[in-house]
N, C-alpha and C positions, 0 to 999 in steps of 0.2 A: 504494499499500499504506500503510495506516495502522496505527501501533503503538499498541496499547492498554496502559495502565499495568497492571501486575500487581496483582492484588488479594490481600490477606491473607485469613485465615480469617474475619474479622469484616466483610469487605466494604470495608475501608479500603485505601488504596494501600499497596503493599509497597515498601519501599526496600531493594534489594539491594546497595546501596553502590557500584555500578558506574555512575558518571556520565560516563564517558569521559575521566576525568582520571587521571593517574598521578603519583605522587610520586617524584621522583628523590632517592635517598639517596647520600650520599657516604661511602664507607667509608675510614677512615684506616688505612693499613698499620700493623700493630703492630710496633714495633721490639723485637726481643728483646735483652735485656741480655746482654752477654758473660759467659761463664763466668769465675769467679774461681778463682785458684790461690794456695795458701799456699806461701811460700818458707821452707824449714826448714833450719836447720844441725844437723848430727849430731855428737855427742860422739865424740872419740877421746882416746887416752892420750898423744898426742905434740904436738899443736898448742898452743902457749903461749896462755894466757888473754888476754894483752895483744894478741896477734895477732888473736884472735876479736873483741875489743872494737874494734880498729882496722877490721876488715872490716865490722862492723855500722855503725859510724860512717861509713865511706866509701861503702858501696854502698847503705845503707838510710837514710841521712841522719838517723840517730838521735843524740841527745845522748849525751855521755859516760855520764851516769847511766843512761839507758835501754839503751845498748849494754852496759853492765856488768850490768844486770839481766837482759838476754836471755842474755848469755854465762853467768851463774850458773844460769839455768834450764837451759841446754844441759848444763852441767857436772853438775847434780844430777838432771836427769830424762832425759838422754840425747838430747833433741831440743828445739829451741826455734824459735818462729815469729818471723821477721824482718819479715814483711809480707804483705799479700794484694794481688794484682795480676792484671791480664788475662794471658792466656796468653803473648803476645809479651813483655810486660814481665817476667813471671816468668822465662821462658826466658833472657832476656837477663841478668837478675841472677844466675841460677844459673851461667851460663857465665862471667860476669865474676868471681864469687867463686871458682869452681873454677880458672880461668886464674891469677888472683892468688895463690891458695894454692900451685899447682904451681910458679909462678915463684919463690916463696919457700921452696920445698921442704917444705911442710907437707901432711899428708894430710887436711886439713879437707874434709868432704863437705857439699855444699849440694844440696838436692833440692827438687822442687815437687810438690805433690799437689792435686787438685782439691777445692775447698772444698764 
């Protein structure tokens, strides 16, 4: 059996692109970035300002000035962001802050929300 080349409309050889070769492509798995969560402190009328500053310094590694700025934002606006973290880190920080506040008999509330 003899294979004849395919002819195009003008009588020339037609190249249909299939030459018996294949190209192997490697697909890289796309890694999805983890969701981020904001850790927030909520204002109350009982927790001393100095305690809030201490919490922000201790659990969020903020300077005294930054911790004071965050505390004043919480005081004036009712809520303030201490940081943005992955779910596990945010959850841990919320738990640490809440446990620390309870241990010192303060009603300070710390929550997380998806960014």
